[in-house]
C-alpha positions, 0 to 999 in steps of 0.5 A, a space after each residue: 264739630 264740637 269740642 270737648 271741655 277737656 280738649 279746650 283745658 288742654 289747649 289753654 295750658 299749652 297756650 299758658 306754657 308757650 307764653 310763659 316760655 316766650 316771656 321768660 326768654 325775651 325778659 331773660 336776654 338782651 342788654 343788661 338783662 340775665 336769667 338767674 335765680 337769687 338763691 344762687 346768688 353768694 355774698 361775693 355776687 351781692 357785693 358787686 352791686 354795692 354802691 361806689 363813691 370816686 372822688 378825683 382832685 385835679 389842678 387845673 392851670 388857665 392863662 397863668 392862674 391855677 386851682 384845685 377842682 373836685 370831680 365826685 362820682 357817686 354810683 348806684 346800682 338798682 335791681 329791677 324785674 319780675 321775681 325771683 328769676 329775672 331783674 335788670 342792674 341799672 348803673 346810676 351816676 351822680 356828678 358833682 364838679 366843684 372849685 375849692 375857691 371861687 375863681 371860676 364860673 359854676 361847673 355844672 355843665 362842665 362836667 362832660 369836659 372830664 370825659 373822652 368816651 361817650 356822648 361828649 360834645 367834641 370828638 376825641 381822636 384815640 391813638 395807640 400811645 398809652 401810659 400809666 397815670 396814678 396806677 391807671 392805664 391810660 390812652 392818648 387822644 387829641 381833640 380841636 375845640 374852638 380854635 384849640 386843639 387838645 391833648 388828653 390821657 384818659 382811663 377806659 376803666 373810670 368810672 367803674 361799672 359792674 359786669 351785666 350792669 346796663 349804664 344809664 349815664 353817657 360819659 365814660 373814659 376818664 381824663 386825668 390829664 390834658 393840656 391845650 397845644 398853646 399852653 393856655 390850659 392844663 389839667 392834671 389829676 393829683 388824688 383819686 379816692 374810690 370807695 365801695 359800699 
């Protein structure tokens, strides 16, 4: 049986339409994906993706010695995707943690100790107790690390993330206060500064 050229053309067009619909559906759904048109974004929507800078100053006490430590979190949002109808927003963060004096070891690997959620190296047991610290709603948690038991108060809303943005790092739930039950260690937030843009 012979197919006419016009029939082949219709079949090709139909297949192309189905493939396009499937591609738009698949790319427009899933974690961190959504379907939209750039023309529909107003100034408020665009402002959602401005860079964020969070600076946190802690007072730290360790075996009777006290100093100040500075945690800085720089967040950038990257829009990627195809054409004007689909893009994914990635939330990327860079962390630095340093002491204002040189009395402690370098803290490049100690950033994880500032967070209670995500892929941290120890499990926090979260309680129902809540309190406000510098205006942030905090939850109480406990963890056994080595021979010590620690109590911490952390804010789930810090560090920030925008709705519809896929977070690419692993640390959530910023600890604002922590102490060991033995009294050897204490960490207490003294100052929080946030800037957008």
